[in-house]
C-alpha positions in Angstrom: 97.8 31.9 68.7 95.5 34.9 69.4 98.2 37.4 68.5 98.6 35.7 65.1 94.9 36.0 64.5 95.0 39.7 65.4 97.9 40.4 63.1 96.7 38.3 60.2 94.6 41.0 58.4 97.6 43.2 58.0 99.5 41.7 55.1 103.0 40.6 55.5 105.7 42.3 53.4 105.7 39.4 50.9 102.0 39.5 50.5 102.0 43.3 50.0 104.7 42.8 47.4 102.7 40.2 45.7 99.6 42.4 45.8 101.6 45.3 44.4 102.8 43.2 41.5 99.3 42.0 40.8 98.1 45.6 40.7 100.9 46.6 38.3 100.1 43.6 36.1 96.4 44.6 35.9 97.3 48.2 35.1 99.8 47.2 32.4 97.0 45.3 30.7 95.1 48.6 30.2 96.8 50.2 27.2 95.1 53.6 28.0 96.6 53.5 31.5 100.0 52.7 30.2 99.8 55.5 27.7 98.7 57.9 30.5 101.6 56.8 32.7 104.0 57.5 29.8 102.5 61.0 29.3 102.8 61.7 33.0 106.4 60.5 33.0 107.2 62.7 30.0 105.8 65.8 31.7 107.7 65.0 34.9 110.9 64.8 32.9 110.1 68.0 31.1 109.4 69.8 34.4 112.7 68.5 36.0 114.8 69.2 32.9 113.1 72.4 31.8 116.3 74.4 31.6 118.1 71.8 29.5 115.1 71.3 27.2 114.5 75.0 26.7 118.2 75.5 26.1 118.0 73.1 23.1 115.9 75.6 21.3 118.3 78.4 22.3 115.6 80.3 24.2 114.5 81.0 27.7 111.0 82.1 29.1 112.3 85.5 30.3 113.8 86.8 27.1 111.8 89.4 25.1 111.9 89.3 21.3 110.2 92.5 20.2 111.6 92.0 16.7 109.3 88.9 16.4 106.2 91.1 16.8 104.5 93.4 14.3 103.4 97.0 14.9 100.2 95.8 16.7 102.1 93.5 19.1 101.0 90.3 17.4 103.5 87.6 16.4 104.9 87.9 12.9 104.3 85.1 10.4 101.9 82.2 10.6 101.0 79.9 13.5 101.7 82.6 16.2 105.2 83.2 14.9 106.4 79.6 14.6 109.8 79.3 13.2 113.1 77.5 13.5 114.0 79.9 16.3 110.6 79.8 18.1 109.2 76.3 17.9 105.8 77.1 19.4 105.8 80.8 18.3 106.0 83.8 20.6 103.9 85.5 23.2 101.9 88.5 21.9 103.0 91.9 23.2 106.2 90.6 24.8 107.7 88.3 22.2 108.7 85.7 24.8 109.4 82.2 23.4 106.2 80.1 23.9 108.1 76.7 23.8 110.2 77.7 26.8 107.1 79.1 28.6 105.2 75.8 28.1 108.3 73.9 29.2 108.9 75.9 32.4 105.1 76.0 32.9 105.2 72.3 33.6 107.2 73.0 36.7 104.7 75.5 37.9 101.6 73.3 37.2 103.0 70.0 38.3 104.9 71.4 41.3 101.9 73.3 42.7 99.5 70.5 41.8 101.6 67.8 43.5 102.4 69.9 46.6 98.8 70.9 47.1 97.7 67.2 46.7 100.2 66.1 49.3 99.0 68.8 51.7 95.3 67.9 51.2 95.9 64.2 51.5 98.0 64.5 54.7 95.3 66.7 56.4 92.4 64.7 55.0 93.8 61.3 56.0 94.6 62.5 59.5 91.2 64.0 60.0 89.3 61.1 58.3 91.1 58.3 60.2 90.8 60.0 63.6 87.2 61.1 63.3 86.1 57.6 62.0 88.0 55.8 64.8 87.5 58.1 67.8 83.9 59.2 67.0 81.9 61.0 69.6 82.0 64.8 69.9 85.3 65.0 68.0 83.7 63.4 65.0 80.6 65.6 65.2 82.6 68.8 65.5 85.0 68.1 62.6 82.2 66.7 60.4 80.4 70.1 60.8 83.7 71.8 59.9 83.9 69.7 56.7 80.3 70.6 55.9 81.0 74.3 56.3 84.1 74.2 54.1 82.1 72.3 51.4 79.5 75.0 51.4 82.0 77.8 51.4 82.6 79.7 48.1 86.2 78.5 47.8 87.0 80.1 44.5 85.9 83.5 45.7 87.9 83.1 48.9 91.0 82.0 46.9 90.7 85.0 44.7 90.3 87.4 47.6 93.0 85.9 49.7 95.6 85.8 46.9 94.8 89.4 46.0 95.2 90.8 49.6 98.2 88.9 50.8 101.4 91.0 50.7 103.4 90.6 47.5 106.5 89.7 49.6 104.9 86.4 50.4 105.9 83.8 47.7 102.8 83.3 45.5 103.5 79.6 44.6 103.6 78.8 48.3 100.4 80.8 48.9 98.6 79.0 46.0 99.7 75.6 47.4 98.3 76.5 50.9 95.0 77.8 49.6 94.3 75.0 47.1 95.5 72.3 49.6 93.3 73.7 52.4 90.2 73.6 50.3 91.1 70.1 49.1 91.3 68.1 52.3 87.6 68.0 53.3 86.7 65.6 50.4 89.6 63.4 51.3 88.6 63.4 55.0 85.0 62.4 54.1 86.1 59.4 51.9 88.7 58.2 54.5 86.2 58.6 57.4 83.7 56.4 55.6 86.3 53.7 54.9 87.5 53.9 58.5 84.0 53.5 59.9 83.7 50.3 57.9 87.1 49.0 59.1 86.6 49.6 62.8 83.9 47.0 62.9 86.1 44.3 61.5 87.0 41.5 63.8 90.7 42.1 63.8 90.4 45.7 64.8 87.9 44.8 67.6 90.2 42.0 68.7 93.3 44.3 68.7 91.4 46.9 70.8 90.1 44.2 73.2 93.6 42.9 73.7 94.8 46.3 74.9 96.4 47.7 71.7 96.7 51.5 71.8 94.6 53.6 69.6 97.5 55.0 67.6 99.0 51.6 67.2 95.7 50.3 65.8 95.5 53.2 63.4 99.1 52.8 62.3 99.2 49.0 61.9 95.6 48.1 61.2 93.7 51.0 59.6 96.3 52.9 57.5 97.6 49.8 55.6 94.1 48.8 54.7 93.3 52.4 53.6 96.5 52.7 51.4 94.7 51.7 48.2 91.9 54.2 48.7 94.4 57.0 49.5 96.5 56.2 46.5 93.6 56.2 44.1 92.1 59.4 45.6 95.5 61.2 45.5 96.0 60.3 41.8 92.5 61.5 40.9 93.0 64.7 43.0 96.1 65.9 41.2 94.4 67.0 38.0 91.8 69.0 40.0 94.7 70.7 41.9 96.5 71.5 38.6 93.2 72.8 37.2 92.7 75.0 40.3 96.1 76.6 39.9 95.4 77.1 36.2 92.1 78.8 37.1 93.7 81.1 39.6 96.5 82.0 37.1 93.9 82.4 34.4 92.1 85.0 36.6 95.5 86.8 37.2 95.6 85.9 40.9 97.9 82.9 40.8 101.6 83.0 40.3 102.9 86.4 39.3 104.5 87.3 36.0 106.9 86.6 34.5 106.8 83.2 36.1 105.7 80.8 33.4 102.2 79.3 33.9 99.9 77.4 31.6 96.8 79.0 33.2 98.1 82.6 32.8 99.2 81.8 29.2 95.7 80.5 28.4 94.1 83.6 30.1 96.3 85.9 28.0 95.5 84.0 24.9 91.8 84.5 25.2 92.2 88.1 24.1 94.0 87.0 20.9 91.9 84.0 19.8 90.3 85.9 17.0 93.6 87.4 15.9 95.8 84.3 16.2 94.4 81.2 18.0 97.7 79.4 17.9 98.8 81.1 21.1 96.1 79.1 22.9 96.8 75.7 21.4 100.1 74.7 23.1 99.5 75.7 26.7 95.9 74.5 26.4 97.0 71.1 24.9 99.6 70.7 27.7 97.0 71.3 30.4 94.5 69.0 28.8 96.9 66.1 28.3 98.3 66.1 31.9 94.8 66.3 33.5 93.4 63.6 31.2 96.4 61.4 31.8 96.1 61.6 35.6 92.3 61.0 35.4 92.7 57.9 33.2 95.5 56.5 35.4 93.5 57.1 38.5 90.5 55.2 37.0 92.8 52.4 36.1 94.3 52.2 39.6 90.8 52.2 41.1 89.8 49.3 38.9 93.0 47.4 39.6 92.7 47.8 43.4 89.0 46.9 43.4 88.7 43.2 44.3 85.5 42.9 42.4 87.1 44.4 39.3 90.1 42.0 39.7 87.7 39.1 39.9 86.0 40.2 36.7 
């Protein structure tokens, strides 16, 4: 009987399935959340099928079309050189097709953003759960480490590190490691606060008193009850990671040319705004839409997983 009481707070698979369906139902009632999910799905498909989509236009992001530029290096024609051959126009100075650059750029932005988010979530959850559960000197030491990283000028460090690392090291991997490293402290702080609340619950205290191992309690009691918080925080963190990659590429310390990147395209377009602002529109719109969609979906998930919001 006592064992049943201890295990009761951890939902059974059927209850978890029912809870998941309830969350999905509440999210589907939010039309903005559904629209955001569709936008994210479209960008994911574009990123996965970038070669096929770019091939439809007959272009690739690495082909130079000097004949599409005038004597000053600016695209010929209106709208940045938009034509039946170049649907979004061409890149100034190089004549590279902008549609294929934006299409392939989805791979760079989403790939780096998702990978950096996974890295920061894994480290942050591990640190947050263990510090909140173990406490003592371990909690004090890592809490001071988190405070130091929060006060560190992360952008300056990112710029310096990506600039001095040997060029032989893959830049996308380096950007993921740097962004993910500076992203985990905020995750750890949120998860630690939730863990401190959970460890005082009766079922955790009872499990510990009955001799359950610490790792067993964390795996079966704490993590399942932290899943909602982790899911929401991961969804909201993705746009900040995408924005960080775009900022580094904008400052020319992100992925190296000619790898397509929305951030670098936006940075290059700044110098051509007065001459032809259309070069800024498409990569800027893509970055804006994907970050907005993740933020809106994250807010919807937070409301759907909040018991008080569900009651309302």
